[in-house]
Wavefront OBJ file of the C-alpha trace (Angstrom):
o trace
v 93.181 129.996 81.047
v 94.226 128.432 84.040
v 96.573 125.770 84.562
v 97.212 124.067 87.930
v 100.401 122.959 89.248
v 101.543 120.693 92.419
v 102.630 117.671 93.532
v 100.398 116.649 96.569
v 101.647 119.618 98.487
v 100.047 122.809 99.684
v 102.814 125.267 98.939
v 105.858 125.448 96.513
v 108.317 127.874 95.914
v 107.737 130.025 92.602
v 110.642 131.646 90.755
v 108.912 134.281 88.855
v 109.721 135.712 85.432
v 107.243 138.655 85.621
v 105.876 139.058 89.189
v 108.390 141.795 90.541
v 106.532 144.663 89.157
v 102.927 143.442 89.141
v 101.542 146.362 87.294
v 98.175 147.138 88.203
v 97.259 147.152 84.507
v 98.858 143.763 83.980
v 96.189 141.423 82.463
v 98.110 138.072 82.760
v 101.319 136.947 84.621
v 103.762 134.471 83.492
v 105.517 132.475 86.368
v 108.004 129.653 86.003
v 107.213 127.017 88.958
v 109.992 125.110 90.169
v 108.223 122.544 92.386
v 110.389 120.130 94.593
v 110.263 116.689 94.007
v 108.135 114.344 95.813
v 107.277 110.907 94.573
v 106.245 111.809 90.939
v 109.085 113.579 89.643
v 112.838 113.330 89.215
v 114.752 116.799 89.504
v 112.255 119.549 89.376
v 108.981 120.347 87.227
v 109.218 123.237 85.248
v 106.201 124.776 83.847
v 104.552 128.062 82.767
v 100.932 129.019 84.115
v 98.879 131.785 82.727
v 96.313 133.075 85.438
v 94.821 136.242 86.336
v 97.451 138.655 87.802
v 95.531 138.726 91.402
v 96.139 134.975 91.635
v 99.630 134.967 91.033
v 101.147 138.315 92.274
v 102.444 139.015 95.641
v 104.199 142.334 96.116
v 107.695 142.109 97.645
v 109.991 144.621 98.872
v 112.944 142.638 98.223
v 114.979 142.263 94.612
v 114.219 138.675 94.643
v 111.076 137.550 93.057
v 110.719 134.395 95.027
v 107.202 133.852 96.591
v 105.274 131.105 98.378
v 102.070 130.463 96.203
v 99.346 128.135 97.236
v 98.813 125.499 94.491
v 96.479 122.430 93.960
v 97.190 118.682 93.820
v 97.527 118.283 90.219
v 100.490 118.731 88.071
v 101.285 119.639 84.375
v 103.373 117.220 82.222
v 104.530 117.744 78.845
v 101.001 117.542 77.364
v 99.885 119.891 79.898
v 96.662 117.712 80.362
v 97.680 114.795 82.881
v 96.951 114.719 86.296
v 99.058 113.484 89.407
v 98.686 109.830 89.688
v 96.011 108.665 92.309
v 97.290 106.461 95.098
v 95.618 104.020 97.696
v 97.229 106.582 100.535
v 95.733 109.496 98.722
v 92.362 107.639 98.517
v 92.411 107.227 102.370
v 94.126 103.950 102.893
v 97.584 103.892 104.228
v 99.076 100.150 103.815
v 102.062 101.296 105.894
v 100.114 102.239 108.853
v 98.040 98.908 108.779
v 101.632 97.082 108.769
v 102.975 99.101 111.634
v 100.019 98.162 113.483
v 100.397 94.473 112.921
v 104.037 94.848 114.020
v 102.939 96.427 117.385
v 100.064 93.949 118.145
v 102.837 90.960 117.324
v 105.001 92.360 120.263
v 101.777 91.894 122.540
v 100.774 88.529 120.903
v 103.685 86.997 119.336
v 102.933 84.599 116.505
v 100.064 86.437 114.623
v 100.762 87.683 110.855
v 100.163 84.767 108.983
v 97.052 84.683 106.613
v 95.140 82.340 109.155
v 95.493 81.941 112.982
v 96.254 78.276 113.851
v 95.239 77.044 117.179
v 96.401 73.269 118.480
v 93.646 71.025 118.823
v 94.683 67.357 119.191
v 96.529 66.177 116.158
v 95.329 68.994 114.025
v 95.154 72.805 114.076
v 91.907 74.807 113.671
v 92.770 77.926 111.498
v 90.662 80.782 111.759
v 90.348 84.055 109.678
v 88.029 87.032 109.671
v 87.352 89.803 107.306
v 84.866 92.423 105.596
v 84.537 93.304 102.067
v 85.712 96.874 102.635
v 84.199 99.857 100.202
v 82.986 97.501 97.879
v 79.873 97.897 99.966
v 79.818 101.521 98.885
v 79.374 100.180 95.290
v 77.034 97.687 96.298
v 74.584 100.374 97.485
v 75.111 102.509 94.104
v 74.634 99.456 91.662
v 71.793 97.880 93.482
v 73.818 94.299 93.436
v 73.486 92.815 96.773
v 73.099 89.077 95.745
v 77.029 88.553 95.345
v 78.521 90.686 98.063
v 78.005 87.783 100.608
v 80.317 85.516 98.344
v 83.023 88.191 98.735
v 82.596 88.174 102.457
v 83.063 84.184 102.494
v 85.735 84.327 100.021
v 87.905 86.783 102.045
v 87.754 84.258 105.168
v 87.998 81.021 103.455
v 90.853 82.097 101.199
v 92.657 83.175 103.878
v 92.733 79.865 106.106
v 93.294 77.576 102.825
v 96.762 79.123 102.525
v 97.676 76.733 105.469
v 96.288 73.965 103.702
v 93.193 74.001 105.968
v 89.587 72.777 104.772
v 87.164 75.206 106.023
v 84.500 73.806 108.520
v 82.166 76.451 109.226
v 81.474 80.425 108.793
v 79.584 82.918 110.826
v 78.515 86.344 109.400
v 77.778 89.796 111.101
v 75.210 91.880 109.488
v 74.186 95.484 110.742
v 71.879 98.178 109.581
v 70.203 101.164 110.922
v 66.726 99.895 109.960
v 66.250 96.062 108.928
v 64.980 95.630 105.292
v 64.133 92.024 105.278
v 64.337 91.611 101.347
v 67.683 93.538 101.171
v 69.068 91.305 103.942
v 67.983 88.154 102.393
v 69.675 89.069 99.168
v 72.981 89.460 100.913
v 72.526 86.272 103.078
v 71.702 84.158 99.921
v 75.072 85.184 98.710
v 76.836 84.117 102.034
v 74.947 80.891 101.645
v 76.199 80.289 97.890
v 79.663 81.285 99.055
v 79.646 78.658 101.986
v 78.551 76.050 99.337
v 81.412 76.891 97.106
v 83.814 76.358 99.853
v 81.869 73.323 101.092
v 81.715 74.908 104.559
v 78.529 75.262 106.726
v 76.929 78.460 107.649
v 76.815 77.802 111.613
v 75.089 80.937 112.353
v 75.600 84.601 112.601
v 74.327 88.144 114.057
v 71.891 90.576 112.646
v 71.997 93.967 114.308
v 69.607 96.905 113.880
v 71.037 99.986 115.231
v 69.068 103.183 114.507
v 70.909 106.671 113.475
v 74.158 104.564 113.159
v 74.317 103.709 109.475
v 72.645 105.815 106.258
v 69.198 104.608 105.441
v 69.276 101.636 103.061
v 73.051 100.873 103.834
v 74.647 98.010 106.077
v 77.802 96.695 107.156
v 79.133 93.134 106.754
v 81.826 91.168 108.464
v 82.481 87.302 109.084
v 84.950 84.656 110.108
v 85.733 81.088 109.177
v 87.318 78.373 111.027
v 88.966 75.210 109.309
v 91.316 72.500 110.043
v 94.372 70.824 109.021
v 96.455 68.088 110.372
v 99.727 69.316 112.056
v 102.016 67.263 109.805
v 100.188 68.499 106.532
v 100.452 72.382 107.344
v 101.718 74.629 104.519
v 103.731 77.137 106.367
v 106.683 78.044 103.930
v 109.469 76.921 105.904
v 110.708 74.353 103.188
v 110.827 76.946 100.345
v 114.215 77.260 98.674
v 115.902 79.446 96.024
v 114.641 78.131 92.751
v 111.160 77.062 93.753
v 108.331 78.377 91.345
v 105.337 80.799 91.894
v 102.204 79.720 90.335
v 99.402 82.013 89.795
v 95.935 81.248 90.104
v 93.665 83.886 88.037
v 91.195 86.180 89.678
v 87.642 87.193 88.524
v 88.950 90.842 88.732
v 89.309 93.507 91.594
v 87.796 90.812 94.088
v 87.441 92.912 97.263
v 90.556 95.108 97.848
v 91.203 98.535 96.491
v 87.860 100.125 96.448
v 88.528 103.178 97.979
v 91.186 103.915 95.251
v 88.681 102.479 92.618
v 85.975 104.979 93.550
v 88.360 107.978 93.254
v 89.208 106.647 89.749
v 85.704 106.129 88.922
v 85.040 109.754 89.983
v 87.985 111.228 88.322
v 87.190 109.344 85.069
v 83.792 111.038 84.522
v 82.039 107.850 83.716
v 78.995 106.191 85.550
v 78.723 102.843 86.755
v 76.020 102.164 84.022
v 78.830 103.232 81.137
v 80.695 99.999 79.526
v 84.216 99.559 80.611
v 86.039 101.123 77.771
v 86.649 98.404 74.975
v 84.463 95.711 76.783
v 80.868 94.698 76.850
v 80.455 94.441 80.345
v 79.410 97.710 82.266
v 81.673 99.122 84.832
v 79.065 97.938 87.618
v 79.383 94.523 86.467
v 83.015 94.563 86.047
v 83.720 96.123 89.467
v 81.266 94.121 91.113
v 82.261 90.599 90.016
v 82.298 88.285 92.946
v 85.922 87.059 94.421
v 86.912 83.853 93.419
v 86.782 80.938 96.198
v 89.898 79.096 95.675
v 89.176 76.307 98.084
v 88.590 73.369 96.251
v 91.115 74.214 93.410
v 93.868 74.748 96.093
v 93.144 71.726 98.173
v 93.037 69.477 95.122
v 96.589 70.836 94.120
v 97.827 70.354 97.493
v 96.818 66.769 97.586
v 99.240 66.170 94.741
v 102.321 67.218 96.545
v 105.049 69.909 96.170
v 103.091 72.821 97.736
v 105.269 74.704 100.082
v 103.727 78.179 100.511
v 100.708 79.947 99.517
v 99.857 83.371 99.634
v 96.420 84.978 99.224
v 96.584 88.449 97.176
v 94.672 90.773 99.054
v 95.389 94.172 100.323
v 99.076 94.958 99.675
v 98.984 93.107 96.411
v 102.149 91.162 95.226
v 104.489 93.432 97.182
v 103.271 92.752 100.704
v 101.491 89.342 100.420
v 103.901 87.184 98.522
v 107.049 87.627 101.048
v 104.827 86.715 104.155
v 105.446 83.078 103.165
v 108.972 83.120 102.584
v 111.620 82.203 105.096
v 114.185 84.861 105.863
v 116.899 85.514 103.303
v 114.480 84.738 100.372
v 112.474 86.899 97.879
v 110.645 86.684 94.383
v 111.097 87.739 91.105
v 107.790 88.092 88.891
v 107.553 87.823 85.388
v 105.317 90.697 84.489
v 103.949 89.376 81.044
v 103.294 85.845 82.094
v 99.668 86.106 82.807
v 96.624 87.989 81.376
v 95.980 91.297 83.038
v 92.211 91.899 83.007
v 90.859 94.985 81.140
v 89.371 96.679 84.444
v 93.098 96.981 85.759
v 94.131 98.357 82.655
v 91.089 101.068 82.776
v 91.980 101.817 86.733
v 95.591 102.527 85.883
v 94.966 104.701 82.732
v 91.965 106.564 84.193
v 93.730 107.206 87.572
v 97.208 107.787 86.167
v 98.262 105.053 88.719
v 101.783 103.927 88.874
v 102.932 100.524 88.251
v 104.121 100.013 91.744
v 100.925 101.353 93.381
v 99.119 99.002 91.206
v 100.900 96.022 92.216
v 100.759 96.986 95.817
v 96.954 97.931 95.719
v 95.498 95.147 93.457
v 95.905 91.575 92.630
v 96.345 92.615 89.066
v 94.613 89.366 87.808
v 96.209 86.906 89.975
v 94.299 86.073 93.213
v 96.379 83.361 94.772
v 99.814 82.299 94.474
v 101.256 78.964 95.321
v 105.048 78.467 95.812
v 105.726 74.851 94.456
v 108.829 72.854 93.756
v 110.123 72.567 90.068
v 108.588 69.315 89.667
v 105.294 69.836 90.872
v 105.034 73.039 88.780
v 105.673 70.883 85.745
v 102.793 68.704 86.640
v 100.428 71.635 87.732
v 100.765 73.474 84.664
v 100.365 70.362 82.694
v 97.115 69.713 84.606
v 96.011 73.383 84.111
v 95.808 72.789 80.420
v 92.947 70.544 80.812
v 91.300 71.802 84.045
v 91.649 75.262 85.872
v 94.134 77.978 84.223
v 97.200 78.301 86.208
v 100.525 80.607 85.225
v 104.053 80.126 86.082
v 104.428 83.765 87.232
v 107.811 83.927 88.856
v 110.588 82.090 91.158
v 112.217 82.204 94.306
v 115.513 83.816 94.629
v 117.906 84.965 97.357
v 117.420 88.367 98.772
v 114.229 89.769 100.128
v 111.069 91.442 98.725
v 109.561 91.259 95.232
v 111.196 92.580 91.946
v 109.572 92.347 88.541
v 111.146 91.606 85.139
l 1 2 3 4 5 6 7 8 9 10 11 12 13 14 15 16 17 18 19 20 21 22 23 24 25 26 27 28 29 30 31 32 33 34 35 36 37 38 39 40 41 42 43 44 45 46 47 48 49 50 51 52 53 54 55 56 57 58 59 60 61 62 63 64 65 66 67 68 69 70 71 72 73 74 75 76 77 78 79 80 81 82 83 84 85 86 87 88 89 90 91 92 93 94 95 96 97 98 99 100 101 102 103 104 105 106 107 108 109 110 111 112 113 114 115 116 117 118 119 120 121 122 123 124 125 126 127 128 129 130 131 132 133 134 135 136 137 138 139 140 141 142 143 144 145 146 147 148 149 150 151 152 153 154 155 156 157 158 159 160 161 162 163 164 165 166 167 168 169 170 171 172 173 174 175 176 177 178 179 180 181 182 183 184 185 186 187 188 189 190 191 192 193 194 195 196 197 198 199 200 201 202 203 204 205 206 207 208 209 210 211 212 213 214 215 216 217 218 219 220 221 222 223 224 225 226 227 228 229 230 231 232 233 234 235 236 237 238 239 240 241 242 243 244 245 246 247 248 249 250 251 252 253 254 255 256 257 258 259 260 261 262 263 264 265 266 267 268 269 270 271 272 273 274 275 276 277 278 279 280 281 282 283 284 285 286 287 288 289 290 291 292 293 294 295 296 297 298 299 300 301 302 303 304 305 306 307 308 309 310 311 312 313 314 315 316 317 318 319 320 321 322 323 324 325 326 327 328 329 330 331 332 333 334 335 336 337 338 339 340 341 342 343 344 345 346 347 348 349 350 351 352 353 354 355 356 357 358 359 360 361 362 363 364 365 366 367 368 369 370 371 372 373 374 375 376 377 378 379 380 381 382 383 384 385 386 387 388 389 390 391 392 393 394 395 396 397 398 399 400 401 402 403 404 405 406 407 408
């Protein structure tokens, strides 16, 4: 049998117990591998590999039997069955690189970095946000579900600008494809119209681009932007947040529109198809993965109108770890109560099927909380009381002195 070893590296140092002689008649060799620690191990990984002699034996004139041996990107744990946990970076998305780019852009254009851009306009601010839906589009192509992807598109922008307390005014979309399929485009745009209706804004216009040979046949790309407005004296900016304020989480419908590069890798590793049921659930994987993003505009504006809201974070790429601190003044961080809300089954499946670590899950996905509001203690009591009769909300944490996000 063959057993693979490794920790996302190309070469590892092997300390062999039987490679010094490498007899031509030797049928199998036993190697004890000591793989340097990377991100998945404490100390060293020791394991035994049974493999054909030609794959392990390397002749050496020295007494030492140390060799360099090319290994795969999987490792063996105590059960000799589990693979290295997938990460967003290994799936092709580097959050750190994105953060670095934002820092560099900020040096050229000071003032950016919020969820929406604010432009002074009389006694108000115009607040703008732009986004796409990422590689969720790939699943739309595979599942044939195109009538809700437009809701995702609108949601990603309007949910960003409402974090400033802005009411969305209008939305514009960009639809690009190699060959225009009118029926397909109509389905997509119907979803955009639905998203605008949910957020009570106007679909003001858009652009349809036909670009031969640029996209694969039957595929398209989507992006869009929203503009809203908020009075200058009503802006939600986090400046008044203090130690002891409460974090209120509003539930998501599932993955929303972030992390799908990792999701697709997990799906491939799992061996399941999109037509299969999500393990333990009645919904198919296609239905669970393509659930449209919740549009929080009405709910959030209603909560703001009752007072006590100091900051709002839209939980998108970067998850809790990167998004919540964006609304805090310097010197403040957050403690998240891990068991304070119901984590949807789709996230549990992703973590198990992809062997994804807790920290990676919290930095990639919303984990069932799509929007976090930072409110005073008094407002939290009122909000949670109201939530029992209307929309669900959870007390998921609190503001503390320090920085970053910790979990307990």
